[in-house]
C-alpha positions as a Markdown table, in Angstrom:
| # | Residue | x | y | z |
|---|---|---|---|---|
| 1 | Unk | -37.4 | -25.1 | -71.3 |
| 2 | Unk | -38.5 | -23.6 | -74.6 |
| 3 | Unk | -38.0 | -20.0 | -75.8 |
| 4 | Unk | -40.8 | -18.3 | -77.7 |
| 5 | Unk | -41.2 | -14.8 | -79.2 |
| 6 | Unk | -44.6 | -13.0 | -79.5 |
| 7 | Unk | -44.6 | -10.5 | -82.3 |
| 8 | Unk | -46.5 | -7.2 | -82.4 |
| 9 | Unk | -50.3 | -7.5 | -82.8 |
| 10 | Unk | -50.2 | -11.1 | -81.5 |
| 11 | Unk | -51.3 | -12.7 | -78.2 |
| 12 | Unk | -50.2 | -16.0 | -76.8 |
| 13 | Unk | -52.3 | -18.1 | -74.4 |
| 14 | Unk | -50.2 | -20.6 | -72.4 |
| 15 | Unk | -51.7 | -23.9 | -71.4 |
| 16 | Unk | -50.3 | -26.7 | -69.3 |
| 17 | Unk | -51.8 | -30.1 | -69.5 |
| 18 | Unk | -54.9 | -28.5 | -71.1 |
| 19 | Unk | -55.3 | -25.9 | -68.3 |
| 20 | Unk | -55.1 | -22.2 | -69.1 |
| 21 | Unk | -52.2 | -20.6 | -67.2 |
| 22 | Unk | -51.4 | -17.1 | -68.4 |
| 23 | Unk | -51.4 | -14.6 | -71.3 |
| 24 | Unk | -48.3 | -13.6 | -73.2 |
| 25 | Unk | -48.1 | -10.2 | -75.1 |
| 26 | Unk | -45.4 | -8.8 | -77.4 |
| 27 | Unk | -41.9 | -10.0 | -76.2 |
| 28 | Unk | -39.7 | -13.1 | -75.7 |
| 29 | Unk | -40.6 | -15.7 | -73.1 |
| 30 | Unk | -39.5 | -19.1 | -71.8 |
| 31 | Unk | -42.0 | -21.9 | -71.5 |
| 32 | Unk | -41.8 | -24.3 | -68.6 |
| 33 | Unk | -41.9 | -28.1 | -68.8 |
| 34 | Unk | -45.3 | -29.3 | -70.2 |
| 35 | Unk | -46.4 | -25.9 | -71.3 |
| 36 | Unk | -47.5 | -24.9 | -74.8 |
| 37 | Unk | -48.7 | -21.7 | -76.3 |
| 38 | Unk | -51.5 | -20.9 | -78.8 |
| 39 | Unk | -51.0 | -17.7 | -80.9 |
| 40 | Unk | -53.9 | -15.4 | -81.9 |
| 41 | Unk | -53.7 | -12.7 | -84.5 |
| 42 | Unk | -55.5 | -9.6 | -83.1 |
| 43 | Unk | -56.6 | -8.5 | -86.6 |
| 44 | Unk | -58.7 | -11.7 | -87.0 |
| 45 | Unk | -61.8 | -12.9 | -85.3 |
| 46 | Unk | -61.9 | -16.2 | -83.4 |
| 47 | Unk | -64.8 | -18.3 | -82.1 |
| 48 | Unk | -64.3 | -19.5 | -78.6 |
| 49 | Unk | -66.6 | -22.2 | -77.2 |
| 50 | Unk | -68.7 | -21.2 | -74.3 |
| 51 | Unk | -66.6 | -23.3 | -71.9 |
| 52 | Unk | -63.3 | -22.0 | -73.2 |
| 53 | Unk | -64.5 | -18.4 | -73.0 |
| 54 | Unk | -65.9 | -18.8 | -69.4 |
| 55 | Unk | -62.4 | -20.0 | -68.3 |
| 56 | Unk | -60.5 | -17.3 | -70.2 |
| 57 | Unk | -62.7 | -14.6 | -68.7 |
| 58 | Unk | -61.4 | -15.5 | -65.2 |
| 59 | Unk | -58.1 | -14.1 | -66.2 |
| 60 | Unk | -57.8 | -10.3 | -65.7 |
| 61 | Unk | -55.0 | -10.0 | -68.3 |
| 62 | Unk | -57.2 | -11.6 | -70.9 |
| 63 | Unk | -60.2 | -9.5 | -70.1 |
| 64 | Unk | -58.1 | -6.3 | -70.6 |
| 65 | Unk | -57.0 | -7.5 | -74.1 |
| 66 | Unk | -60.4 | -8.0 | -75.5 |
| 67 | Unk | -63.8 | -6.4 | -76.3 |
| 68 | Unk | -66.4 | -8.7 | -75.0 |
| 69 | Unk | -69.7 | -8.1 | -77.0 |
| 70 | Unk | -72.8 | -9.8 | -75.7 |
| 71 | Unk | -75.8 | -9.6 | -78.0 |
| 72 | Unk | -79.3 | -10.6 | -76.8 |
| 73 | Unk | -81.9 | -12.6 | -78.8 |
| 74 | Unk | -83.8 | -9.5 | -79.7 |
| 75 | Unk | -80.8 | -7.4 | -80.6 |
| 76 | Unk | -78.2 | -6.7 | -83.3 |
| 77 | Unk | -74.8 | -5.1 | -82.8 |
| 78 | Unk | -73.2 | -3.1 | -85.5 |
| 79 | Unk | -69.4 | -3.2 | -85.5 |
| 80 | Unk | -67.4 | -0.1 | -86.6 |
| 81 | Unk | -63.7 | -0.6 | -87.2 |
| 82 | Unk | -61.7 | 2.7 | -87.3 |
| 83 | Unk | -65.1 | 4.5 | -87.7 |
| 84 | Unk | -66.0 | 2.4 | -90.8 |
| 85 | Unk | -68.8 | -0.1 | -90.7 |
| 86 | Unk | -67.5 | -3.7 | -90.6 |
| 87 | Unk | -70.2 | -6.2 | -89.9 |
| 88 | Unk | -73.3 | -7.1 | -87.9 |
| 89 | Unk | -73.3 | -9.4 | -84.9 |
| 90 | Unk | -76.4 | -11.6 | -84.1 |
| 91 | Unk | -77.4 | -13.1 | -80.8 |
| 92 | Unk | -74.4 | -14.5 | -78.9 |
| 93 | Unk | -71.1 | -13.6 | -77.3 |
| 94 | Unk | -68.1 | -12.4 | -79.3 |
| 95 | Unk | -64.5 | -11.7 | -78.6 |
| 96 | Unk | -62.7 | -9.0 | -80.5 |
| 97 | Unk | -59.0 | -8.3 | -79.7 |
| 98 | Unk | -57.9 | -4.9 | -78.8 |
| 99 | Unk | -54.9 | -3.9 | -80.9 |
| 100 | Unk | -53.9 | -1.5 | -83.7 |
| 101 | Unk | -57.6 | -0.8 | -84.7 |
| 102 | Unk | -60.2 | 1.0 | -82.7 |
| 103 | Unk | -63.7 | -0.4 | -82.4 |
| 104 | Unk | -67.1 | 1.0 | -81.7 |
| 105 | Unk | -70.3 | -1.0 | -81.1 |
| 106 | Unk | -73.9 | 0.1 | -81.7 |
| 107 | Unk | -76.5 | -2.2 | -80.2 |
| 108 | Unk | -80.1 | -1.9 | -81.6 |
| 109 | Unk | -83.4 | -3.4 | -80.4 |
| 110 | Unk | -85.1 | -5.4 | -83.2 |
| 111 | Unk | -88.0 | -6.6 | -81.1 |
| 112 | Unk | -90.0 | -3.7 | -82.7 |
| 113 | Unk | -90.3 | -3.1 | -86.4 |
| 114 | Unk | -89.2 | 0.6 | -86.4 |
| 115 | Unk | -85.6 | 1.3 | -87.2 |
| 116 | Unk | -83.7 | 3.9 | -85.1 |
| 117 | Unk | -82.5 | 7.1 | -86.7 |
| 118 | Unk | -79.1 | 6.5 | -85.2 |
| 119 | Unk | -78.3 | 4.1 | -88.1 |
| 120 | Unk | -77.0 | 5.6 | -91.3 |
| 121 | Unk | -79.4 | 5.0 | -94.1 |
| 122 | Unk | -76.7 | 4.0 | -96.6 |
| 123 | Unk | -75.9 | 0.9 | -94.4 |
| 124 | Unk | -79.2 | -0.7 | -95.4 |
| 125 | Unk | -77.8 | -1.2 | -98.9 |
| 126 | Unk | -74.9 | -3.3 | -97.6 |
| 127 | Unk | -75.4 | -7.0 | -97.7 |
| 128 | Unk | -74.5 | -7.5 | -94.0 |
| 129 | Unk | -77.3 | -5.4 | -92.8 |
| 130 | Unk | -79.7 | -5.8 | -95.7 |
| 131 | Unk | -80.5 | -9.3 | -94.6 |
| 132 | Unk | -82.0 | -8.1 | -91.4 |
| 133 | Unk | -84.5 | -5.6 | -92.8 |
| 134 | Unk | -87.7 | -5.6 | -94.8 |
| 135 | Unk | -88.1 | -3.0 | -97.5 |
| 136 | Unk | -91.4 | -1.7 | -99.1 |
| 137 | Unk | -91.5 | 0.8 | -101.9 |
| 138 | Unk | -94.6 | 2.9 | -102.7 |
| 139 | Unk | -94.3 | 4.5 | -106.2 |
| 140 | Unk | -95.3 | 8.2 | -106.8 |
| 141 | Unk | -98.5 | 7.1 | -108.4 |
| 142 | Unk | -99.4 | 4.6 | -105.7 |
| 143 | Unk | -100.8 | 4.5 | -102.1 |
| 144 | Unk | -100.6 | 1.6 | -99.7 |
| 145 | Unk | -101.9 | 0.3 | -96.4 |
| 146 | Unk | -99.8 | -1.5 | -93.9 |
| 147 | Unk | -101.2 | -4.4 | -91.8 |
| 148 | Unk | -99.3 | -5.5 | -88.7 |
| 149 | Unk | -100.1 | -9.0 | -87.4 |
| 150 | Unk | -103.1 | -8.9 | -89.8 |
| 151 | Unk | -104.5 | -5.6 | -88.3 |
| 152 | Unk | -104.7 | -2.3 | -90.1 |
| 153 | Unk | -102.0 | 0.0 | -88.9 |
| 154 | Unk | -101.6 | 3.0 | -91.3 |
| 155 | Unk | -101.8 | 4.4 | -94.8 |
| 156 | Unk | -98.5 | 4.6 | -96.7 |
| 157 | Unk | -97.8 | 7.5 | -99.0 |
| 158 | Unk | -95.2 | 7.4 | -101.8 |
| 159 | Unk | -91.7 | 6.5 | -100.5 |
| 160 | Unk | -89.4 | 3.7 | -99.3 |
| 161 | Unk | -90.2 | 2.1 | -96.0 |
| 162 | Unk | -87.7 | 0.0 | -94.0 |
| 163 | Unk | -88.5 | -2.2 | -91.0 |
| 164 | Unk | -86.6 | -4.8 | -88.9 |
| 165 | Unk | -87.2 | -8.5 | -89.6 |
| 166 | Unk | -88.6 | -10.2 | -86.6 |
| 167 | Unk | -91.5 | -12.3 | -85.5 |
| 168 | Unk | -94.0 | -9.5 | -86.2 |
| 169 | Unk | -95.9 | -10.0 | -89.5 |
| 170 | Unk | -96.1 | -7.1 | -91.9 |
| 171 | Unk | -98.2 | -7.0 | -95.0 |
| 172 | Unk | -98.3 | -4.0 | -97.4 |
| 173 | Unk | -101.1 | -3.7 | -100.0 |
| 174 | Unk | -100.7 | -1.2 | -102.8 |
| 175 | Unk | -103.2 | 0.5 | -105.2 |
| 176 | Unk | -102.5 | 2.4 | -108.4 |
| 177 | Unk | -104.0 | 5.9 | -108.1 |
| 178 | Unk | -103.7 | 6.7 | -111.8 |
| 179 | Unk | -106.7 | 6.8 | -114.1 |
| 180 | Unk | -107.2 | 3.2 | -115.2 |
| 181 | Unk | -109.1 | 1.5 | -118.0 |
| 182 | Unk | -111.3 | -1.6 | -117.8 |
| 183 | Unk | -112.6 | -3.4 | -120.9 |
| 184 | Unk | -115.9 | -5.5 | -120.8 |
| 185 | Unk | -115.7 | -7.4 | -124.0 |
| 186 | Unk | -117.8 | -9.9 | -125.9 |
| 187 | Unk | -121.1 | -9.4 | -124.0 |
| 188 | Unk | -123.9 | -11.4 | -125.6 |
| 189 | Unk | -127.0 | -9.2 | -124.9 |
| 190 | Unk | -130.7 | -9.2 | -125.9 |
| 191 | Unk | -132.4 | -5.9 | -126.7 |
| 192 | Unk | -136.0 | -5.1 | -125.6 |
| 193 | Unk | -137.3 | -6.5 | -128.9 |
| 194 | Unk | -135.2 | -9.7 | -128.6 |
| 195 | Unk | -132.5 | -8.8 | -131.1 |
| 196 | Unk | -129.3 | -10.5 | -130.1 |
| 197 | Unk | -126.0 | -8.6 | -130.4 |
| 198 | Unk | -122.5 | -8.6 | -129.0 |
| 199 | Unk | -121.1 | -5.5 | -127.3 |
| 200 | Unk | -117.7 | -4.3 | -126.2 |
| 201 | Unk | -117.8 | -1.7 | -123.4 |
| 202 | Unk | -115.0 | 0.4 | -121.9 |
| 203 | Unk | -114.7 | 2.2 | -118.5 |
| 204 | Unk | -112.3 | 4.8 | -117.1 |
| 205 | Unk | -111.9 | 4.9 | -113.3 |
| 206 | Unk | -109.6 | 6.0 | -110.4 |
| 207 | Unk | -109.1 | 4.5 | -106.9 |
| 208 | Unk | -110.1 | 7.2 | -104.4 |
| 209 | Unk | -110.2 | 5.4 | -101.1 |
| 210 | Unk | -107.5 | 2.7 | -100.7 |
| 211 | Unk | -108.9 | 1.4 | -97.4 |
| 212 | Unk | -112.3 | 0.7 | -99.0 |
| 213 | Unk | -110.7 | -0.7 | -102.2 |
| 214 | Unk | -108.0 | -3.0 | -100.5 |
| 215 | Unk | -109.3 | -3.7 | -97.0 |
| 216 | Unk | -113.1 | -3.5 | -97.0 |
| 217 | Unk | -113.5 | -5.3 | -100.4 |
| 218 | Unk | -112.0 | -8.4 | -101.7 |
| 219 | Unk | -110.8 | -8.1 | -105.3 |
| 220 | Unk | -112.4 | -4.7 | -105.8 |
| 221 | Unk | -111.6 | -4.8 | -109.6 |
| 222 | Unk | -113.5 | -8.0 | -110.1 |
| 223 | Unk | -116.4 | -6.6 | -108.2 |
| 224 | Unk | -116.3 | -3.4 | -110.3 |
| 225 | Unk | -116.3 | -5.5 | -113.5 |
| 226 | Unk | -119.4 | -7.5 | -112.4 |
| 227 | Unk | -121.2 | -4.3 | -111.3 |
| 228 | Unk | -120.6 | -2.6 | -114.7 |
| 229 | Unk | -121.4 | -5.8 | -116.6 |
| 230 | Unk | -124.8 | -6.1 | -114.9 |
| 231 | Unk | -125.6 | -2.4 | -115.4 |
| 232 | Unk | -124.7 | -2.7 | -119.1 |
| 233 | Unk | -127.0 | -5.6 | -119.6 |
| 234 | Unk | -129.9 | -3.9 | -117.8 |
| 235 | Unk | -129.5 | -0.7 | -119.8 |
| 236 | Unk | -129.4 | -2.5 | -123.2 |
| 237 | Unk | -132.3 | -4.7 | -122.2 |
| 238 | Unk | -134.6 | -1.6 | -121.8 |
| 239 | Unk | -133.9 | -0.4 | -125.4 |
| 240 | Unk | -135.2 | -1.6 | -128.7 |
| 241 | Unk | -132.7 | -2.4 | -131.4 |
| 242 | Unk | -133.6 | 0.7 | -133.4 |
| 243 | Unk | -133.3 | 2.9 | -130.2 |
| 244 | Unk | -129.9 | 1.4 | -129.5 |
| 245 | Unk | -128.6 | 2.1 | -133.0 |
| 246 | Unk | -129.9 | 5.7 | -133.0 |
| 247 | Unk | -128.5 | 6.6 | -129.6 |
| 248 | Unk | -125.9 | 4.2 | -128.4 |
| 249 | Unk | -124.0 | 7.1 | -126.7 |
| 250 | Unk | -126.8 | 7.2 | -124.1 |
| 251 | Unk | -125.8 | 3.7 | -122.8 |
| 252 | Unk | -122.6 | 5.0 | -121.2 |
| 253 | Unk | -124.5 | 7.8 | -119.4 |
| 254 | Unk | -127.1 | 5.4 | -118.2 |
| 255 | Unk | -124.6 | 2.9 | -116.9 |
| 256 | Unk | -122.6 | 5.6 | -115.1 |
| 257 | Unk | -125.7 | 6.9 | -113.4 |
| 258 | Unk | -126.7 | 3.4 | -112.2 |
| 259 | Unk | -123.3 | 2.4 | -110.8 |
| 260 | Unk | -121.7 | 5.6 | -109.4 |
| 261 | Unk | -122.8 | 4.9 | -105.8 |
| 262 | Unk | -121.8 | 1.2 | -106.0 |
| 263 | Unk | -118.4 | 2.2 | -107.3 |
| 264 | Unk | -117.9 | 4.6 | -104.3 |
| 265 | Unk | -118.6 | 1.7 | -102.0 |
| 266 | Unk | -115.6 | 0.0 | -103.7 |
| 267 | Unk | -113.4 | 3.1 | -103.2 |
| 268 | Unk | -113.5 | 3.9 | -106.9 |
| 269 | Unk | -114.6 | 7.0 | -108.7 |
| 270 | Unk | -115.9 | 6.5 | -112.3 |
| 271 | Unk | -114.6 | 9.0 | -114.9 |
| 272 | Unk | -116.3 | 7.9 | -118.1 |
| 273 | Unk | -117.9 | 4.9 | -119.8 |
| 274 | Unk | -119.1 | 4.1 | -123.3 |
| 275 | Unk | -119.9 | 1.6 | -126.0 |
| 276 | Unk | -116.8 | 0.7 | -128.0 |
| 277 | Unk | -118.2 | -1.8 | -130.5 |
| 278 | Unk | -121.6 | -3.3 | -131.4 |
| 279 | Unk | -121.2 | -6.6 | -133.3 |
| 280 | Unk | -124.3 | -8.0 | -135.0 |
| 281 | Unk | -125.0 | -11.6 | -135.9 |
| 282 | Unk | -124.9 | -12.6 | -139.6 |
| 283 | Unk | -128.7 | -12.7 | -139.9 |
| 284 | Unk | -129.3 | -9.2 | -138.4 |
| 285 | Unk | -126.4 | -7.8 | -140.4 |
| 286 | Unk | -128.1 | -9.0 | -143.6 |
| 287 | Unk | -131.4 | -7.5 | -142.6 |
| 288 | Unk | -129.6 | -4.2 | -141.8 |
| 289 | Unk | -127.9 | -4.2 | -145.2 |
| 290 | Unk | -131.3 | -4.8 | -146.9 |
| 291 | Unk | -132.9 | -1.9 | -145.0 |
| 292 | Unk | -130.0 | 0.4 | -145.9 |
| 293 | Unk | -130.2 | -0.5 | -149.6 |
| 294 | Unk | -134.0 | 0.0 | -149.5 |
| 295 | Unk | -133.5 | 3.4 | -147.8 |
| 296 | Unk | -130.9 | 4.5 | -150.4 |
| 297 | Unk | -133.1 | 3.4 | -153.3 |
| 298 | Unk | -136.1 | 5.3 | -151.9 |
| 299 | Unk | -133.9 | 8.4 | -151.5 |
| 300 | Unk | -132.7 | 7.9 | -155.1 |
| 301 | Unk | -136.3 | 7.6 | -156.4 |
| 302 | Unk | -137.3 | 10.7 | -154.5 |
| 303 | Unk | -134.4 | 12.7 | -156.0 |
| 304 | Unk | -135.3 | 11.4 | -159.6 |
| 305 | Unk | -138.9 | 12.4 | -159.2 |
| 306 | Unk | -138.0 | 15.8 | -157.8 |
| 307 | Unk | -135.7 | 16.4 | -160.8 |
| 308 | Unk | -138.4 | 15.2 | -163.3 |
| 309 | Unk | -141.0 | 17.5 | -161.7 |
| 310 | Unk | -138.6 | 20.4 | -161.9 |
| 311 | Unk | -137.8 | 19.7 | -165.6 |
| 312 | Unk | -141.5 | 19.4 | -166.4 |
| 313 | Unk | -142.3 | 22.6 | -164.6 |
| 314 | Unk | -139.5 | 24.3 | -166.6 |
| 315 | Unk | -140.9 | 23.0 | -169.9 |
| 316 | Unk | -144.4 | 24.2 | -169.0 |
| 317 | Unk | -143.1 | 27.7 | -168.2 |
| 318 | Unk | -141.2 | 27.8 | -171.5 |
| 319 | Unk | -144.3 | 26.7 | -173.5 |
| 320 | Unk | -146.4 | 29.4 | -171.8 |
| 321 | Unk | -143.8 | 32.0 | -172.8 |
| 322 | Unk | -143.7 | 30.8 | -176.4 |
| 323 | Unk | -147.4 | 30.8 | -176.6 |
| 324 | Unk | -147.6 | 34.5 | -175.7 |
| 325 | Unk | -144.5 | 35.5 | -177.7 |
| 326 | Unk | -144.3 | 34.5 | -181.5 |
| 327 | Unk | -140.7 | 35.8 | -181.8 |
| 328 | Unk | -139.6 | 33.6 | -178.9 |
| 329 | Unk | -141.3 | 30.6 | -180.6 |
| 330 | Unk | -139.4 | 31.4 | -183.8 |
| 331 | Unk | -136.1 | 31.7 | -182.0 |
| 332 | Unk | -136.7 | 28.3 | -180.4 |
| 333 | Unk | -137.4 | 26.8 | -183.8 |
| 334 | Unk | -134.1 | 28.3 | -185.1 |
| 335 | Unk | -132.3 | 26.9 | -182.1 |
| 336 | Unk | -133.5 | 23.3 | -182.8 |
| 337 | Unk | -132.7 | 23.8 | -186.6 |
| 338 | Unk | -129.2 | 24.9 | -185.6 |
| 339 | Unk | -128.8 | 21.8 | -183.4 |
| 340 | Unk | -130.0 | 19.6 | -186.3 |
| 341 | Unk | -127.7 | 21.4 | -188.7 |
| 342 | Unk | -124.7 | 20.7 | -186.5 |
| 343 | Unk | -125.2 | 17.0 | -187.0 |
| 344 | Unk | -125.5 | 17.2 | -190.8 |
| 345 | Unk | -122.4 | 17.0 | -192.9 |
| 346 | Unk | -123.9 | 17.1 | -196.4 |
| 347 | Unk | -127.4 | 17.7 | -197.9 |
| 348 | Unk | -128.4 | 16.0 | -201.1 |
| 349 | Unk | -131.5 | 17.4 | -202.8 |
| 350 | Unk | -133.6 | 15.6 | -205.3 |
| 351 | Unk | -137.0 | 16.4 | -206.8 |
| 352 | Unk | -138.7 | 19.7 | -207.7 |
| 353 | Unk | -137.9 | 23.2 | -206.3 |
| 354 | Unk | -140.6 | 22.7 | -203.7 |
| 355 | Unk | -138.0 | 21.5 | -201.2 |
| 356 | Unk | -136.2 | 24.8 | -201.3 |
| 357 | Unk | -139.5 | 26.7 | -200.9 |
| 358 | Unk | -140.3 | 24.6 | -197.9 |
| 359 | Unk | -136.9 | 25.3 | -196.3 |
| 360 | Unk | -137.3 | 29.0 | -197.1 |
| 361 | Unk | -140.7 | 29.1 | -195.4 |
| 362 | Unk | -139.1 | 27.9 | -192.2 |
| 363 | Unk | -137.0 | 31.0 | -191.9 |
| 364 | Unk | -139.3 | 33.5 | -193.5 |
| 365 | Unk | -142.5 | 34.6 | -191.7 |
């Protein structure tokens, strides 16, 4: 005989020659010959093999001491201990001891993707449950479409979406709804008169229809790029070099008009377009510089001739006035004598008094 004491919150299972005999709860007991006892702490979880559990469940005392939780393949069971979330049980059978703690169990079906409203949302942030869900986030400036098993299901507005992980395939495609910019750079283009140039073009656009953009067209941005590139080449090819230089702002308008319908088929609305840079080859650049210099020289010559004509006309008018007015003529003579006198520091006279008489005659009528 052997004496054994079972403390509070413990359970003893008595076996004799490997066969389960009885259950011992809190108290003191005597074990018979060949009997031994296995102690279990009720606050801990234990994994029983299927065979062991089937045998133990034949004992009514054991059944009354446990919660037997059976979880099917397409289910999850959330365990709450003393009204606090503890863990998640996957498919299988679980034994939880009844003791000082109270337990509650919530079984959910995960064969569908939708998550029941009975589950508190904050639990999804916990690691134990986070591993069983799929999370998709659509930003405020985005819109998405959801495909279930490769089939279109719905349009997703801004928000966070949670779904169960299972054998159903979910794909979420997202599009940015803000105004976007696309650069078409380094385009080698020939004008109508065969002048070669390089052009950088810019486009502003917005995604209007996410189904067309993401589902009905593959790589809609690449298609938009090619569409705008071809339209740009066609527009430039219809203009001579001089027309292009004089009205390059018309190219953006022409390209927009030619591509607006094609862009709508891609789910895109064009906002604006225009030429950013025109880069000329070295030879054409030299020719342009020569033309510019020639134009400036011609303008300078024209201005010089205009000034000379005005000066001559002024002299002619002055001569006519002096011809009709002797006093004006005399004043003009005195003006020139004064200018000459300003440049003379000293006057040295030599010879007869005729010089003085000659000077006198200048100022005396």
